[in-house]
N, C-alpha and C positions, 0 to 999 in steps of 0.2 A: 258315654256321657250325653245328657240332653243338650240340644243346640241352644245357645244363649239367645234370649229374646232381646228386642231393642230396649225395652224399659226394664231396668233391674232395680230391685229394692236394695238400697244401700244399708248394710247391716254392720253394726259394731258388736263384737263379742267381748263380754266382760269375763275375764278369767282365761288363763292359758294352761289349765291343768289337764287332768286325765280325760274328762268327758269332752272338753273342747278339742283336745288333740285327736281323740279316737272318733269323734262324731261331728262336731259343729263346724270346725274350720273347713273340712272337706265338703260338708254339706253345702256351705255357702258358696264355695268355689265351683261346685258341680251343679248347683241348682239352675234351672233354666231361666228363672225370673228373679234371681237375687245375686248379690255379689258381696264378697268379704271386703268391706270398705275399711274397717278398722279393727285392731286388736288392742285391748287394754289389760294391762297387768302391772302390779307394782314391782314384780321381780324383773329387773332389767335383763339379766342373762336369759331368762326363759322367754320373755317377750321378744327380744331381738332374734333369738334362734327360731321362734315360730314365724316371725315376720320374714326372715330370710328364706324360709321354705314356702310359706303360703302367699307371700307377696301382697299384703293388703295395701291400700292407698296410703293409710296413715297408721301410726301406732301412738299409744298414750300410756303414760304411767299414772295418770290421774283421771279417775272416772268422771269427775265434774267437768274436766276439760273435754272429754269425749262427748259428753252430753251437750256441751255448749257449741259443738260443731254443727252448723245448720245442715251440713251434707249427710249427717247420720240420721236416717229415718227410723230405724228400729234397732233394738238391742236384744241380744241373746244373753241371758244371765246364766253363766256356766261356772258358778262358784259353789262353795260349801253351803249347805242348807241354811245355816244361821244368817247368811248374807242375802238370801233371796228377797225378803220383804224390804229391807232398807234400800237395796239396789232397785227393786221394782218401783218403789215410791219415788225415788229420785228420777227415774226414767219417765214415769207418767207425768210428774210435775214439770219435766222439761219438754213435754209434748211428744215423746217418743212412743212408738209401739213396742210391745214387750213379748218375747218368748222366754219364759222362765223355766229352767229345769225343774223337774219334779223332785220332792214335793213342793208345792207352792209355799208352804209355811210349816212351822212345827207346832203351831197352836191355832185354834179356830179363830180367836180374836185377831191374831196377826193377819190371817188370810182375809178376814172381813174388813180389815182396815184399808184395803185397796178399793173398796166399793166407791167411796166418795171421790176418788182420784181418777177413775178410769175415763169418764167423759166419753168422747167419741173415738178414743184410741182402741186398738185391737190388743187384747192380752190373751196369750195362749200359754198353757202349761205343758211341759214336755213329756206328755204321755204318748210317746211315739208309736206305741203299738196300735193306736187308732189308724195308723197309716200302713198297716200290714194288709196287703190285698186279700189275704184269706179271711181276716177278721172283718174287713169291709164287706166281703161277699156274704158272710154269715149275718152281719147286721142288716143288710139289704133284704135277705130272706126273712129274718125275724120281723122286720117292719112291714113286710108285704104278705107273702104267700103262707108263712108258717101259721098265722092265726094266733089265737090266745096262747101265751107262754104259760106253761104249767110249772116248770122247774128248771133250775140252772145249777150245775156243779162246775167249779173251776178250781184249778190248783196251780201253785207256783212253788216248785221245789228246787231250790238251789242245790248244787252238787259239790262234794268235796273235790271233785276232779275238774272244776270249771277253769281254774287258772292255767293248768297245763294246756287246756284246749284253747282258751282265749289268747294266751300269750303267743300261740302259733299263728294267729290271724290278725291280731291288733298291731298297729305300729308300736315301736318301742317308745314308751311314754317317758318324756323328759321331765325331770323334777328340778326344783331349785330350793336351796336353803333360805332364799329370800322370799319365798311364797308366803302370802298372808294366810294365817290359820285362825279358826274360831277361838274365842277365849276359853271355851270348854271343849274337851276332846269328845267328838260325836260318838266315839265307840266306847266311852266310859260306861254307858248303859246299852248293852247289846240288844236287849229286848226292844228298846225304843229305836235304836239304829236300824235293826233289821225290818221293823215295821215301816219306818219311813222310807228306807231304801228299796225294799222289795214288796212290802204290803201295799204301797201306793200303786204299784203296777196291777196287783191282783184286784184291789178295790175298784180301780178305774175300769178294768176290763169287765168286771161284773156290772158296773153301772152303764157302760157302753152298750152292753147287750140287754140288761134287764131293766134299765131305767132307775129312777130314784129309789133309795133304800129307806124303809121305814124304821126297822128295828134290827139289832144284831144281838146274838147270844153266843158268847165266845168262851172257849176253854183253851188253856195253854199248858204244855208240858215241856220242861227242860230236863231231858233225860238222854243218857248215852252221848253226851256232847252235842246234842241237837236241840233246837228250839222249834216247837211245833204248835201252830194255832189251828184249831178247828172252829169255824164260825158259821153258825146257822143264821140265815138272812131272811127277812121278810121284805119283799119289794112293795112299793106303794101300789103296784098293779094287782097285788094279791099272790103273785108267783112266789114259790119257795126257792131258796138258794142255800148252797153249802160251799164254803171256801176253805181251802187247805193251803196254809203257808208254812213251809218247813225249810229250815236252814241248819245244816246242809245234809241232804240225804246221801247215803253210802251207795250211790249208783249214778247213772248218767243224769244230766239235767232233765227234769220232767216238768213240763208246763202244758196246760191244755184246758179243755172245757167240753161239757156235754150239755145240750139244751134240748128240752122236750116241749113241743108245741102241738096244737090241735091238728095241724095238717102236715106235720113233718118234724124232723129232728136235725140237730147239728152236732157233729163231733169234730174236735180240733186238736191238733198237736202243734205246739209252738216251739220253735228252736231257740237255742241261746241266741240272743239278739246280735251278737258280734259275728255270727255266720252270715248275716244279711240275707237270710232265706225266709221267704214268706211261709206262714203257717200252712200245714196240710189240713184243709178243712173239707169234710164230707157233708154235703147237704142232701138229706133224704127227703124226697117229695112223696108223700103218701099217695097222691093221685096217680103218680107215674110208677110207683113201686121201684124207683131207681135213685141213684146217687149222682150228684154233680160235684166236681171239684175245680176250683179256680187255680190255674198254675201260679200266677203271681210272679212272673219272671223278674220283675223289678222289686227286689227285696230291700232296697236302701231306705228303710223307714225314716231315718234322720233327715236325709235329703228330701224325701217326699213331704215330711213335716214342714221343712223350711219353705218348700214350694207352695204348700197349702197356706201357710202363714203369709207369705208374700202375695199370693193370689187374693186372700181376704182383704189385704190392705190396698192393693193396686186396683182390683176390679170389683171388690165387694162380694166376691164369691163365697158360698157356704163351703168351708173347707173340712168340716167335720172334726176339727181339733178340739181339745179340751179347753173351754173358756174359763173365765174367772169363777163362775158359779160351779163349774165342774171341779175346779181346784179346791174351792172351799168345801164342797160336799165330800171330796176325797179325804181331806184333813179331818172333817167332822166324823166320818165313818171310822177312821183309824183311832181317833180319840174315844169313840164309843166302844170299839173293840177292846181298847186298853181298860176302860172303865168296867166293862162286863167281866173281864178276866179278874180284875181287882175285887169285884163284888161276887166272886164265886160262880160265874156263869149266868148271872141274872140277865134277863132280856132288857136291853137299853134302847130307848127311842132316840133316834138321832136329833130330833127336834129339841130334846132336853139337854143336849151335850154342848159344853164349851171347854175352854182350857187347853192345856198342852196334850200332845200325843204321849 
């Protein structure tokens, strides 16, 4: 665990559910430059059990009360998607910095509603794959030696076998009958649910490497108990892209990318995130005729994300995390993919897209 620094960002985590238990509580306690100052959840039994284990300075049953505490400098929003924007608005209005789980919102207009509120606060969206050392090495090569990007292929294929695998490595997730749930069941529309839950990762990875997206042209098949999206992408740079989102394949987890540039190429294999193992990324340098690979021994993407968030706040450093505009662009891309599917695979310009995913 990294040695704690003298100045620690005091973070309050909203929500004590699965993602907080598996990622955010531990990340705050392990981060070199942050501390888990507070836990907030309406479920008394859940909140008290998490507090007994993670030992925050304070606990709250009321979000407004946590935001009123002047010692809370930043908030991690670890709730259901439907609560992200209302919680982010309240935090920004209270003068707090925000790290919001992905997706930032479920509609373009919701995401854009944060623009007038952000001011000088730092807002990051929880696209933690940006803190994978393998992906960071790939992006450095793309921005420098690779030269003009020609094409990008990326895929995110969830597996029918993921839960036996993740159950073996994740902590036992504690639940509560008192936990607050959204008014509508998020899984009532599985197309939308999978796009928001998994497609948000794929879209952000494509944007992280390829930059802004101009148009998408998408097809979807619901066959054999699987949902599969193939998305052709035109980046604003002129590069081509192809994205494959499939839930769930009858094989092992499969996530990765191939990127072709004027002076080299990149291929990457990304592991199930709960293994906390950095992606295996091979960077081919045409001038050398050889491959380099970053080990990325520190694969705790969630902790590294918190450290980047804290560093941006405490020192003004460029952390490389997904900011508000990245969060908006991701939601807009997912909404464009959904529209293209509805319209029979027609090319859809992101600039023309609004509404829900």
